[in-house]
N, C-alpha and C positions, 0 to 999 in steps of 0.2 A: 814756395811760394806752389807748389806742386797741387794744395788742397784748396786754392784759392779757386774760387769763378772766373773762368777764364773769360774775357771783355767785358766783365761787370770791373774791373779794377782800374782807375787811372792814378798814374804816377808821375812821377820824375824820372827822366833818365840822367840825373846827375850824380856821378858818381858810382854810376852802371857798368863801364866800361867793361869788357872781359870776363861777365859774369853770361855765360852760356846762357842760363834758364832764364834771368830777366829780356836776352834778347828775343827767344824764342818767342818768350809772352808778347814782347812788343810787335815783332811780327804778326801774331794771330791779330792783337788790337787794331794794328794797321790792317790787314788784310779785311777783319771787319768795318772798319771805317769806307774802305776801297768797296766794298761791298754796296754799303747803304747809298753810296755817291751812284753806282753802276744800279742800283733798283730805282733811283730819284731821278738821275739823268740820263740814263742810254736812250738814245731815240733810232729810232727803227728807220734804215735807207738812208739816210743821209744828215747831217749837223741841223738842217732846219724842220726833220720830220717830226711827226708827234712822238710823244715818251709814250714808253713803251708799258715797262713794269707797273710803273706809278699808276699809271690809267688803269691798269687790271686788280691794284691795291684798293685804289678810291672803289668803294662799293660799301652797300648797308641792307645787308649783313656783309660783313669780311669773308670774302674767301676762305675756305681751311685749305686749298693747293692756291700753288704760284707756277706757272711751268714756266723753265729757264730753258734758255738755248745755252748748250755751251760755246757755238759759235757766236753769242751774243756775247761772252763774258770775255771769248779771247779779240773780239774784235775792239774791247772796250781796254783790256790791258792784260798782256802778254804774260806777266806774272801771274796776276790773280789766276789766267788761264792751267799754265803749269803746276800751280801748286793744287788749283781745284782736281786736276786728271792723277796726279801723282800722288798725291795726300787726301783723298776724297774727304775719311773717316774726321779729319783734322778740322778740314776746312770746310765741309757741309754742312756743321751746325752752327757756324759761325754765320754763312748765310742766311740761315734761319732765324738766327736771333736780330740779324740786319733784317729780314723781312718783318719782322714781328716791332723791330724799333719802326719802323717806316711807317706803322698799321696804325701806331702807337701815336707818332708824330701826329698820324692822319687826323684820325680821331679826336686827339686835342685841339686842333685849328676850328674842324668843325663846331667841336661843342663851345670853343671857346669865341668863335666868331654869332654863334646862335643862342647862347645861355652861357655868358659868361662866368654865373657863379655855379657853375656844377663843377663835380670833383673830376680830377683825371680819370679817364677806363682806364679797366683791368687791362694787363697784358693779353695782349692775342697771340697763341703760337698758327704758324703755318708752315704747311708741309709743303719742301722744294721740291719738284718731279723734274729732275734734268730730262733733256733731251740732244740729240748731236746727227749729226749728217755722217758722221766717220763710217767707212766700212765695218760692217758687220765680221766677227770672227768665229768661227765654227767651236762646237763645243771643244772637240778633240784638238783641237791647235792650243785651245789654253796648257798652258806651262805654270812653274814656280812662277817665273821672270811677272808675271799676271798678278802675284799676288797683291792685294791689298791698294790696288788701283782702280779705274774706271775703267771699265771692258762693256762691248756692245755684242751682245749672244743672241740669233733670231731661233725661234725654236716653237714648239708644240708641247702644249701642257697635258699631260696624262694623267695627273694627279691632284686633289685638292684635299687636304687635310679639313678640318673645323676650326673656325675661328673661336683664338682662346686670347685670355690676360695677358698680359707681361708686363710687370713692373718693370717703372722706370727708374723710380727713385724711393726703396725701401726704409721705411722708419724702425728704429733698435730701439730697447729701453736696456737698459742695464736693470737684473734683477735686484742688485744692491740698491744702488743709490738712486735709481730713476731714474737715470740722466737720459734723454731720447739724443741720437745721433740720427744723421740720415746718410745715407751714401748713396751713388749712384750706379746705376745698372748699366753692362754693358748693352749696347741696340744687337740687334740677328740672333743670333744661338749664343754671343757672349752672357755671360753673368755676372756676379758681385763676387767679393771675397769679406767675408763674414769679419769681422776682427776680431782679436781673440782679446784685447787688454780694454778697458773703461781708462777713458780719457780724460774724465771728471777728476774721479779719486786716485792717483797714485800710491798714497801712502809718505810721498817727501814730507807734509808738512807734518810737525807734532802734534801727538794725538790721533791722526786721518788715520786709518784703517782703509788699505790700497784694497778693490773689488777683488775679489777671484777672477782666475783665468774661464775665458769664455763666458760671460755674464750678460752678454745680452741675447734680447726673443725680440722675435718678428712682431710688428704691431702691422696687421695686414687693412686694419680701415686705415688709420695714415700715411699710407703706403700710395704711389701716384701706379697707375697703371696706364696701356696702350694697348690697343687691338693687334693681334699678328697672327698670321697663317701661313705656314707651309704649301709649296705646290712644287711640284716635282716637274721639268724641264726637259723634253727627248729632242734631239737634233730632225731635223726635220726627213720624212723618209727620203726622200731625193738626194739627201747631202751622205745618206750612209755610203761606205763605197762595199761594193759587192763581197759577198761572203763574211762580211764582219758584222760586228751586232750592235743595234745604237747607242750611243752613250747620251746619259742620264744626269742632271746636276740638281740640287736641291737648292730651290728659292725661299729667303725670305722676305714678307712684305708686310706693312704694316698700317696704320694708320685710315688712310683714304683708301688703302690698295688693299684692305681685306674682302674679301665674298665678292671680289668684281672678276674674277676670271673663273669660268668651268671647265674641266676638264676637256679637249680638243680644240681648244682657240689656240690659234698661232698667232706666236708674240714675237716682239722684238725688246728685251730689256737690255735696260742701261743698269748698272748695279757695280759695286764694289766687290770683286773677287777677293774671299773671305775662306776664312779656316776655323774649324773648333776641335775638339776633342770627342772622339765617338766613345759613349760608353760602351764598354763591353767586359762582358764576365769572363771570357777566357783569354782577353787578351792578355800577355804576359808584361814582363820588365823590357821588352824591346818597341813595347806599342809606343811609349813615354812619349818619343819624338817623332810618331805618326800622328798626319794631323788629315781631319778629311776636310774638303774643300765644299765650298758654297757660294752662293752669290747673295749680297745683300740688297734688294730692288732698289733704286733712287730714283727710276724711271721706267713706265714700261707702257708700251702703243701697242694698241691688238687692234687684228685684225679683222673687223663688223662684216662684212659681207662676205668672209670666205674666199676672197680674189689672192691670198696676200703669196706670190708665186717667188719668192728670194728677192733680189732686186728689181724692182718695178720703177726705176728710176732708167728710161731710155735717154739716149744723148741725141743732138739735133741729126747728125750723122744716120742714126737708127731710123727716126720719123721720119725724115725724109726718101728713106730708101723703101720703107714699107707704105708709104703713101703712094710713091713711083709705083710699086709692085701691084696697088689697089685701083690704082687706074687701068690696070689695063683691061679691054675691052674683055677676054677670057680670063680671069683671076678667079674664077672658080674652079676648072677646068685644069689651071695650071696648079694650085692646090693640092687638087686631088691624085696629078701626076707627082707632090710629093711624100704623097703618102703611102709605105712599104714599098719601095722601087723593088725590094728583091724578089719580091712577092712576083709570083707570075698571073694575071690574071687579076680575077674577083674583082672589078673596076667598080661596080656597084654598091658591092661591099666597103672597097676602098671610100668611096663616097659619104657614104653613112659614118664610117670611122671619123674621119674628116666633120662632121655633123658632129659624130661626139665630144672631139678636142674642142670645138669653138663651144657647142653649147649656146643655148635661146638665152633669151634677158627673163632675170629674175624681178618680178613683181609684187608689191605688196597694197592690197585692198585698202580701201577708206577703213574698214570693221578689223584692219589687224590680222587676216590673213593672208598668207603669202601661198605666192605661186612657182613651185620650181622652174627653172631654167635646163635643165638639165636633161640630158639625150640618154634612157637607154637602149642599149643595143644586145643582142643575142643571137651566138653564132652557133646552129644545130646543125649536126652532120658528120657525116665519114671522115673515119680517121685520116692522115694524109692531106689534109687540106689546107695546112697552114693556118688551122683555126688559132694554137698556140704563140704563133709565131708573129700574128695580128695583135693578140694583146700585150707581146714582147714589143713590140713597134709602139703603141700604147703608149706602156709603161714607161719607156725611154723618152717619148717624147712629150708626154702632158707632163706641163711644169709641176705636178703632183699628182704624183701617180703609189698608189698601193698595189700589190702583187701578190696573191695567195689564191691556193686550192681548195677545190670544193674537199677532196677529204683529210686535208690535213689543216681544216678550217672546224672550227664549231661556233657556236649562237655567241656564246660570251668573248670568242676574240674576233669575229666579226663586229657587236657592237660594243659591247663592254661589261667591265668583273669588275665586283665588288673584292678589295684584296685585305686583309684585317693585318695591320702591324704587328710583326713580334714581338717589342719591347714596348710598347706602349699598348698593346691591346683594340687601337683604333680602328675601324673599316675607312675606307677611301675610297673613290673612284679611278679605275681606270681604263683608258677608252681604248679600243679596239681596232680593226682596218678601217671600220667606216669612217669612226670619228678621226681616226688620225689623216683618213684621206678629204678633208673639211677641204671644199671648194678646190677640189681634182677630180680625180678616175680612180675606182676600186676595179683591177682584174680580177675575177674570177676562173679558173681555169677548172675544169672537170668537175663542170655545174652540175650535172647530175648525178655525181657521185656523193653528194652531200648526203646528210641525213635529212628526213624532212622535216624534223622538228627546228634543224639548225637552220632551214631554208624559209622556214614561218617567220624565224626573228628578222628577217630582214624589208618584212613586208612594208612595215611602217617607215625605216627608214629610205628604200624604194618611192614611195610615195609622198608622204608628208617631210622627208627629209630631215625627222629628228629620231630621237632614242631615248625612250620615255622608259625611266629607271625608278624600279621602288622594293630594293635590298635592305634587310640588315639597317633598317631604319632610317634609309639614306632615298629621298624622293626629288629626282630631277630630270629634266631633259635637256640631252644634248644635240649638239647640232652637227648634223650628216647629210650636209647639201653636197653629194659626189653626185655625177654621172658611174655607172654600174655598166662593165663590156664582158658578158658571160659566156662561156665555151662550152657545148655539152655534145653529146654521143648519144645515138636515139638507144633506145633498152638491148637493141641485139647488137649495142657495134654498130652497125651498118644501116643506111636509110635505106628501109623496102617498098618499091615503089605500090607491090600486091597487100599494105595493108592500109589502114586508114590512117586520117591525120592523128586522131587520138590515140595509135596507137603507138606509132613512130617518136609523136611527143609526146613523153611519158613525164608530165611536169600536170600541176594546179593549174588550173585558170584564173584561179585569184594571182600566182606569180606571175604567168602570161602577158596578163590586163595590163601588167606594173612595163614591161617592155616596151620601147617605141617600134622599133625595129626588129623583126624576127626572120634572119636569110636560114636557109636548110639549102648546105652543101654539098653536091654529089660530086661521088669521084666518076662519073660518066668513063667508060673507053671509049675511045676515038682516037683512031692511028694517026690527023692530022696535028689535032690538040696535043697527044702523047710526044708527039717530034718535035713540036714546038715551046713543048711547057720540059722537053729534055734538055734542046738548046739553052734555055734559060740558065735552067740551072748549070748546065757547064760549062755557060759564057762568066755565072757570078761567080764561081771557084778558080776560074783561070784568073778573072779579074779584081778577086779580092786583096789581091797585093798593095800594099800604100806607091808605089812605084806606077801599079797600074789605073789608079786611081788617079793618080793626079793626071799622067797623061791623059787618060779618061774628059777630067774635067777643063783641063787646057783644050782639046776637041771640041769640047761642046761650047768653049767661050767663042773659040775661032770662027764657029759652024753661024752662032749668031751677034758674030760682029762685038758681042762685048754688052749690048745695052738690052741684053734679058737681065730683068733684077731679080728673078729665080734662078739662074745658071750662076751668080756671084758667089765665088768660093764662103764671102762674109756671111749671107743672108744665112739666118737662124729662125729652121720653121716652130720650134719652141719659143724664140723672143717674138715671131710674128704672133702667133697665137697666144700670148703674156699681153701683148702691146693690145689685140682683137677685145679679146675678151675684158680687160680694165678700162678701154676709150670709147667701146662702141655698145651702146644699147638700142637695138631694133626695134622698133614697132609697128602694129599691122598697119596696112592702109584700108580704105573703105571697099575701094574693088577689088582689094586681094581678099578680104574676109570674105566676100559676095562667092566669092568664086570659090573659097574652101566651104563655106558652109552648104552649097550647090550638090559640092562632090561628095562630101560628107555623106548627106543625106541619099546621095546613088548608091553610096557602097552599105549604106548600111541596108537600105532596098532590096539591091543580091544578095548578101545575104541572107535576108528572111524568104526570096525564093529558094534558095539554096538549102536554107532548114528544112521549109514545105517539101521539097523532093525528093529530100536524104531518107534512104533505106531506115529501117526501124531498128536493124542490127548494128548499123553506123555510128552509133552513138550521136552525142552532140560536137557544135562545134568547140576543138579545142583553144580557137582564138577566138575569142568572140569582139564586135567592135564594137565598142562603147565610147562613152564620152572620153574616155582615155586615151582613145586611140585620135580623138580631134585636137585635145591638147595636143598629143605627139606631134601630129603635122604641123600646128601651128610651133613649136618649138623646133622644128629641123628647117622649117621657111624662118623664123628667125637664126638657128645658125647659118645657114647661108648668108644671108644678110651680113651679116656678122663678118664670114671671108672675105666680101669685097669690101666692108668696113662703110658699109651702108646703113643708117638711121632707120631708113623707112622700107621695110619689109612687101616688095612688087608682087605682080603677079605673075612674072619670070619665077621669083623664088618661091611662089606658092605652087605650079605648076612643076617645077624640078622637086619641091616636098612632097607632090601628090604620087609623083613616079616611085622617088624608092621607099615610098610605104604600100605601093602595088605590088612591087616587084619583092615584097621582102612579107610584111605580115601577112598581106590580104593573098598571095602567090603560096605563105606556108599554110593554110586555111583550108587552101585547095586541092595539097597535095595529096599525095596516095591513090586510091581507088576510087576517092570522091570524086576524082577527075573522070573518072571513067573508063580507068583502065583497066579494071579486073571487070568481068564479065560476065554474064548470069553462069553461063556454061562453069565458069571457074572456079568460080566459089560455092556449087553445087560440087566439082571434081572437090574441092579443099574439104568439104561437111563429111563425103563420103572418105576421104580419107582418114580423117580425124573419124568417124566409126570404126574405120575398119582396125587400128592401132588401141582404141578402146576393147574392141573384142579380144586381142590375142594380149592385152595387158590388162590385169586387172589390178582393183585399185589395193595400194601395198605394194605389189609386184613388184622385182628389180629383174633387170635384164641387161645386155649388152647393146651398145648402139648399132655394130653391125648387123646385130643378129637379128634387132627389128625390123631397122630396114630391110632386110633382107626377106622376112616373113611376109610383111605389107608386100614387096615387091611382084611376090610368086604372085598376088592375089591380081596384077593386072595393073599396080598403080605405076605411074612413073616414080622414081628416085629424089626428083627433083620436090617433085607435091607433097613425098612425105617432109622430106626435110621443114617444107615449108608449113605441113601442118604441126610436127613439131616443136617449131619454135612458135609457132602458137600458142599451143599447148603452155606450153614451159612458162610464156607472159603470163598467163590469166592462172599459173600456181596449177595448173593440172599436170604437168609433169616438174619432174627436179632432175638435174643434170651433174652427175657427181664424180670424180676422178679426170676432170679434165674432161667431160664430156662424153668419154667412153660408157659411161654406167648410166641407165634411166632410169628412175623412181617413178610410180606411180602414186599420186597424191589423193587425187578426188575423182 
């Protein structure tokens, strides 16, 4: 009876005792009857509530899909739920047959009511999309015990193949007797086994000649097909253990799920953990028992807003704790204290880091234009000013974060690349760091070490928050809704106050204007500050043990009396950021908008006056104040309101945002000799020193650094002036240092 269509044969159980095959078929028949009863009679919330699934199916036109919750099946029938969970490959088709049966009954009843002599409507196929509230399992935690069972996997889609047509029923015709045979094809990566003999003419009858071996040929025009697509799912970057490579898994989607997901989308997949044999020409006989795993998707939930951050469900205790924390009058200051407490000083930079973590509100205009809400921060300054440590803190604290270094990053690695499959030759997309961090933060260290062509590649991602691809016949747009936190050093390694801002900030204006807040970090030498910094570092190292940390936490709770929510050991800053980003969407009020407009016009006017009084040889302002900076202040204001879980951006939030903007971007534009540090006499001395150097060192000549400095000093110039002049000529490309700065070559 295995060749019969399951669920379509009705029989009596008389005399069937002891037949295992009949018992299995009966159980499937009973399961289909129970599925029909579930779809018709399941009521939401209570026994007297409205019917749920039959109302979804009773539409014209009939829906192509029906979303069914596993929890509803469990509430209706425990045995049905267990069968569907442990053996979904056999029982899910029964649920789809039950849905088609319910649809046919509804359409027949509707036609009989209105037009009694109408024929019975044709069968309508309905795709069942399952959903579940069970805790997702990481890709690296899947084992062989999960094969053929339903699993829930979160991750990010990093590649998508082109849509193809896969046969569900293959029509075969015998070349000798012209008999037509229909065979079913397994779903997913499964195929069909071609029969080697024809059943129509076996040669058992007298005068009948049997058909030869392998007589069948495929009739493509009489076969049935469905759309299918292959996706590659990678575990979320924040779930990858340090020092390990991210795991990935192949997904097989069909019918309505095809071409629904683009690379870079974060999804939660509900599917059947299956196996298939991979074709490998180099594999030996030992690979016969080895199978590759994949997931046949039967349910898919995507994050449309780029805000999926692991577990987005919050307990009542967590929500109450977060609300009590936000109710404090100094909640923004408390958040500031939680940003990188192991780093000494830099309070304003920590404030900007908090704004980056919380972010502003995304908006969509009536014409479809999207306005970003992410805050971009650039840290530029001397070595040993904790720039990389701040980036590491953001990488560990942000719910979604990707950390990369400028020297080891390429344009394709940051945006997206087109990969060609070695077996099929098909080109498909793989997302880079900006795509993987969609909805989170990208931390780029050594930003100044990036090649200019690679740095240009992220311009679109930082402003439009999309990545456009037109390669190898693939034209698409990927989402890159990320905040960028970058750290860079000046060209000379240290920030030089005797140089212009343009010389210290050796980045293009196009990339600088995309950063909302730009901070200059200087390693000032001050005895009091150095002493406090040394004491702080020593304290951090002394109290780094777990016992000391526990004692310090207990002491802080005793000092506050246990009432301070931020001092509670179970307060999680990452969860608080996650809660605020998903539940709070602030907007600007009229008073704050008016104050912001006045201050923006004032900043623009001050910059115009500085440009007019700027010396001709100082160059243009490297950090122009444009409308982008106005939008930046708006985003920073919204992030401050989000920290306090307020839906209205008040004038106080605008004032704090303006303060951060003035001490960061505006001060960065004024830094250097533009601020009046270098006098006219000092500038004349530098020009004179450069002229002396050029007189001693002709174009193309090479000399040692020590010899050149000694020769110039003998003319009456100080060694400090010689060093500054050499550095300036090297930055302009007139000189080149070789052999670890021991040799100097005059180039122009």
